[in-house]
C-alpha positions as CSV (number, residue, x, y, z in Angstrom):
1,M,85.3,95.7,96.9
2,C,86.7,93.6,99.7
3,C,83.1,92.7,100.5
4,K,82.8,91.3,97.0
5,L,86.2,89.9,96.1
6,L,87.4,88.2,99.2
7,I,86.3,85.0,101.0
8,I,84.8,85.6,104.5
9,K,85.0,82.2,106.1
10,E,83.1,83.1,109.3
11,L,80.1,84.3,107.2
12,K,80.5,81.4,104.7
13,K,80.8,84.1,102.0
14,P,82.6,82.9,98.8
15,A,84.9,85.0,96.8
16,L,83.3,87.1,94.0
17,K,79.9,87.4,95.6
18,W,78.7,90.5,97.5
19,C,78.4,90.0,101.2
20,K,74.8,89.9,102.3
21,H,75.7,92.6,104.9
22,C,77.1,95.0,102.4
23,D,75.2,98.0,101.1
24,V,77.2,98.4,97.9
25,G,78.7,101.9,97.6
26,V,77.7,102.6,101.2
27,G,79.4,100.1,103.5
28,C,78.9,97.3,106.0
29,R,75.6,97.1,107.8
30,I,77.2,95.1,110.7
31,Y,80.5,97.0,110.9
32,E,80.4,97.2,114.7
33,N,79.7,93.5,115.0
34,R,81.7,92.3,111.9
35,P,83.5,89.0,112.1
36,N,87.2,88.6,112.9
37,D,88.0,87.9,109.3
38,C,86.8,91.4,108.5
39,R,88.3,93.0,111.6
40,Q,91.8,91.5,110.9
41,F,91.7,92.4,107.2
42,S,94.2,95.1,106.2
43,C,93.5,97.0,103.0
44,I,96.7,98.6,101.8
45,Y,94.7,101.5,100.3
46,L,93.5,102.4,103.8
47,M,96.9,101.8,105.4
48,D,99.3,103.4,103.0
49,E,99.0,107.2,102.9
50,N,101.2,107.3,99.7
51,L,98.5,105.7,97.6
52,D,96.5,108.2,95.7
53,E,92.7,108.3,95.4
54,H,92.8,106.4,92.1
55,W,93.8,103.3,94.2
56,N,90.4,103.5,96.0
57,P,89.0,100.0,95.5
58,M,85.7,101.3,94.2
59,K,87.5,103.3,91.6
60,S,90.3,100.9,90.7
61,K,88.2,97.7,91.0
62,M,91.1,96.2,92.9
63,V,91.8,95.3,96.6
64,L,95.5,95.3,97.6
65,T,96.7,93.2,100.5
66,K,100.0,92.2,102.1
67,D,99.9,88.5,103.0
68,P,100.8,88.1,106.7
69,G,104.1,86.3,107.2
70,Q,105.0,86.4,103.5
71,N,106.8,88.9,101.3
72,R,103.7,89.0,99.0
73,L,101.5,91.7,97.7
74,T,98.2,90.3,96.4
75,I,96.0,92.3,94.1
76,Y,92.4,91.0,94.0
77,V,90.9,92.2,90.8
78,D,87.1,92.5,90.0
79,P,86.6,89.8,87.3
80,G,84.3,92.3,85.6
81,R,87.4,94.4,85.0
82,I,90.2,91.8,84.7
83,D,92.4,94.2,82.8
84,A,92.2,97.0,85.4
85,W,95.6,96.1,86.9
86,R,97.2,96.3,83.5
87,R,96.1,99.9,82.9
88,E,97.8,103.1,83.9
89,P,98.4,104.5,86.4
90,Y,98.3,101.1,88.0
91,Y,100.6,98.9,85.9
92,S,103.7,100.9,86.3
93,Q,103.3,101.0,90.0
94,I,102.6,97.3,90.1
95,K,105.8,96.7,88.2
96,F,107.7,99.0,90.5
97,W,106.4,96.9,93.5
98,A,107.4,93.7,91.7
99,T,110.9,95.0,91.3
100,A,111.1,96.0,94.9
101,V,110.0,92.7,96.4
102,A,112.0,90.6,93.9
103,K,115.2,91.6,95.7
104,D,114.0,89.3,98.6
105,R,112.2,86.7,96.5
106,G,108.9,88.4,97.2
107,Q,105.9,88.2,95.0
108,V,103.3,90.3,93.4
109,I,100.2,88.2,92.6
110,A,97.1,89.4,90.6
111,I,94.0,87.3,91.2
112,W,90.6,87.4,89.5
113,G,88.4,84.5,90.2
114,V,90.5,81.4,90.2
115,G,93.2,82.7,87.9
116,L,96.5,83.9,89.3
117,I,99.2,85.9,87.6
118,A,102.7,86.4,89.1
119,V,104.1,89.8,88.2
120,T,107.9,89.9,88.0
121,P,110.1,92.8,87.0
122,D,110.4,91.5,83.5
123,R,107.3,89.4,82.8
124,E,104.0,88.0,83.9
125,I,103.6,84.3,84.7
126,N,100.2,82.6,84.5
127,L,100.0,80.4,87.5
128,G,96.4,79.3,86.8
129,P,94.3,78.2,89.7
130,V,96.1,77.4,93.0
131,R,94.5,75.1,95.5
132,E,94.7,75.6,99.3
133,D,97.0,72.6,99.6
134,Q,99.6,74.3,97.3
135,S,102.0,77.1,97.7
136,I,103.5,79.7,95.4
137,M,107.3,79.7,95.3
138,T,109.9,82.1,93.9
139,S,113.3,81.1,92.7
140,V,116.2,83.3,91.6
141,Q,118.9,82.0,89.3
142,M,121.8,83.8,87.7
143,G,121.4,83.8,83.9
144,P,123.3,85.4,81.0
145,N,121.4,88.7,81.6
146,G,121.7,88.7,85.4
147,R,119.1,87.6,88.0
148,E,116.3,85.5,86.5
149,I,113.1,85.3,88.6
150,D,110.7,82.4,88.3
151,V,107.4,82.0,90.2
152,F,105.6,78.7,90.2
153,V,103.1,76.5,92.1
154,V,104.3,73.6,94.3
155,E,102.6,71.2,96.7
156,K,102.9,72.2,100.3
157,D,105.2,69.2,101.1
158,D,107.6,70.1,98.3
159,P,111.2,69.9,99.8
160,R,112.2,73.1,98.0
161,L,109.8,75.1,100.3
162,Q,111.6,73.9,103.4
163,K,115.0,74.7,101.8
164,Q,113.7,78.2,101.0
165,K,112.5,78.7,104.6
166,E,115.9,77.6,105.9
167,F,117.6,80.1,103.5
168,D,115.4,83.0,104.6
């Protein structure tokens, strides 16, 4: 699924299109000579021994990644199965992860096509499309019921991003 859902800049492969080097259901025909984008990619399913077989991207129709340098779990969802992440046994685990990363203003983001949804412990926030010159930011406020988490899109030069980096 990573060969379909993800962008591979070195091959000029857009998201949501099968890589021309992929034998669907079999694997990469150029694996030994694959580009750095592919070599550096870390699929959480392959790295986390605690994830059961149902998280296999070909079964789940999702690819899980941890964004380098950020406290963010990204779930790339096959647009042909955009509800896959909301089904069990996935959804309860995704909400668990959202609760775990929220303690440090982390994010769980579900992506299909250009649509992004931030998953928080208590809700889902439709972020819509996010451009490369924008960032996703998390804020935590104390409300009448305790911590309230908000996730929103800002321009990369938004001063709140710098303040958040200083706080971290």
